[in-house]
N, C-alpha and C positions, 0 to 999 in steps of 0.2 A: 314349749316348756319354759322358754325365757319369760314370756308374759306372766306365767304363774309365779315365778320368783319375784318379778316386779310387783305383782299383786300382793304378795305377802309384805313387801316393803311398804306399799300403800296402806295396807291394814295397820301395820305398826305405826306409821306416821299419823294416821287418823286417830288412833287410840291415844298416842302420845300428845297430839295436838289438843284433843279434847281434855285430857288430864291437865295440861298446861292452862287451857282456858278456864277450867274450873278453879285452879289454883289462883289465877290472876283476877278473876271476875267475881267469884263467890266469897262473901265475907267469911272470915275465919270462924266466927261464932256459928254460922250455918254449917260449916264443914265439921266442926267439933260436935255439934248436935247430931249430925248425920252419923258420925262414927260411933256414937253410943248405941246405935241400933244395927251396926254392921254385921253382927252375927245372929240377927233375928232369924227365925225359921223361914219367913218370907224371903229375906235377902239370900239365904243359903240356897233355897230352891231356885230363885230367879238367876242367881249367879251360876248355879250348876247347869241350868238349861242354856244360858248364854254361852258359857265356855264349852258346853257340849256341842253346840253348833260349830264353834271354831275347831274343836277337836275332830268332829266328823268331817269337816272340810279338809283338815290336815291328813286324816286317815285316807280319805278318798284320793287326795293328791299323791299319796305314796302308792296306793294299791291300784286304783283305776282312775287316773286323772282325766278331767274334762278341761279342755282349753277354754279359758275365759275370753269372751268376746270383748273387745275394747269398749263397745257401746254400753254393754251391761256393766262393765267396770266403772265407766263414767257416771252412769245412772246410780250405781251403788255409792259412789263418792258423794254425789248430790244428796241422796237420801240420808247418808250418814251425817253430812254437814247440817242438814235441816234438823235431823233428830238431835244432834249434839247441841245445836243452838236452842232447841226447845228445852232440853234437860238443863242446860246451863242457866237459861232464863228462869226456869221454875225454881232451881236451886238458889239462885240469886234473890228472887222475889220472895220466896216462902221460907221463913225461918223454921217452919215445922216440916219441911220436906225431909222425910226419913224413909229408909227402906223397910218399913213395917206399917201395918194398918193399926193406927192408934188415933184416938180423938185429939185433935189439936185444940189449944185454948182459944183459937180464933180461926175464922175462915178467911182465906186470902181471896180477894175479888179484883185486885188491881194488877197492873203489869201484864204479863203473858196470860194470867188467869182470867183477864177480862175477855180474852180472845179464844182460849182453849180451856175446856173444863179440867182436863188432867194432862197438862203439858209434859210432865215428867214421864208418865207412862207412855204417852203417844211418842215422845222423843226416843225412849228406850227401844220401842218396837221398831221405829224407823231406823235407828242405829243398827240393830241386829240384822234387819233385812238388807241394809246397805252393806254390811260386812259380808253376808252370805253372797251377795251379788259381786262384790269386789273379789272375793276368794274364788268365785266361779265354780264351786263344787255343789251340785244339787243335794248332796247328802245333808248339808246344813239346813235345808228347808224343813226337814222333819222336826228338828229342834226349834226352828223358828216358829212353826205352827204350835208346838207344845208351849213355847214361851208366850206366844200371843194369847193362847187360851188361858194360861196362868195369869197374865196381866189383866185380861178381861175379868177374870174371877176376882182379882185384887181390886179392880175398880168397883165392881158390884159390892164387895165387902166394905170398901171404904164409903161408898155412897150410903149404904145401909147404916153404918156406924155414924156418919155425919147426920143423917136424917134423925136417928134416935137421939143423938147428943144435942142437937140444936132445935128439936121440936118439943122436947119435954120440959 
C-alpha cells in the first residue's frame, strides 16, 4: 500500500512538472491562443476521458487496489516524460496548437513537426498511458483505450480538414 501512496505523489509531480515546463517554455501568445479553445467540444471530451482514467484508478485504489510494480512505475514515468516533451515541443513550435479541429492559417513543418506528424496527440496518448502505469490500477486502461480511439478520430478529422483546406 505504501508504494501506491508514493505513486500518487509521482503522478502529482509529473503533472505539476509538465505544467511548469509549459509555463516556462511555451510562448505566452501560444498559451493564450490555446485558452480560446479550452471549452471546445473536442477538449471537453478528451479531458473527460483523461480525467476518467485517473478517477478509475482512484476508485480502484479505494475498492480493489492492485499493487503497482516499481518497474511498471518507472516505465510509466519514462512514457510520461517522453509524452510531455512531445506535447511541450508541439505547443512551443506551433502557434496554432489548440484543443479543437480547426484549419490553421499555415502548416507547421519544422521543429518537432519535422520528425512526428502529430506530436501533440502522440504526446498526450503517451502521457495518459504513463499515468495509468504509474498509478498501477488496470481500470484506467479502459479510459486509455477510449481516449486513444478518440485521439485517432481527431487525427483523421484534422488530416481531412488540412487536406481540404490546403488542396483547394
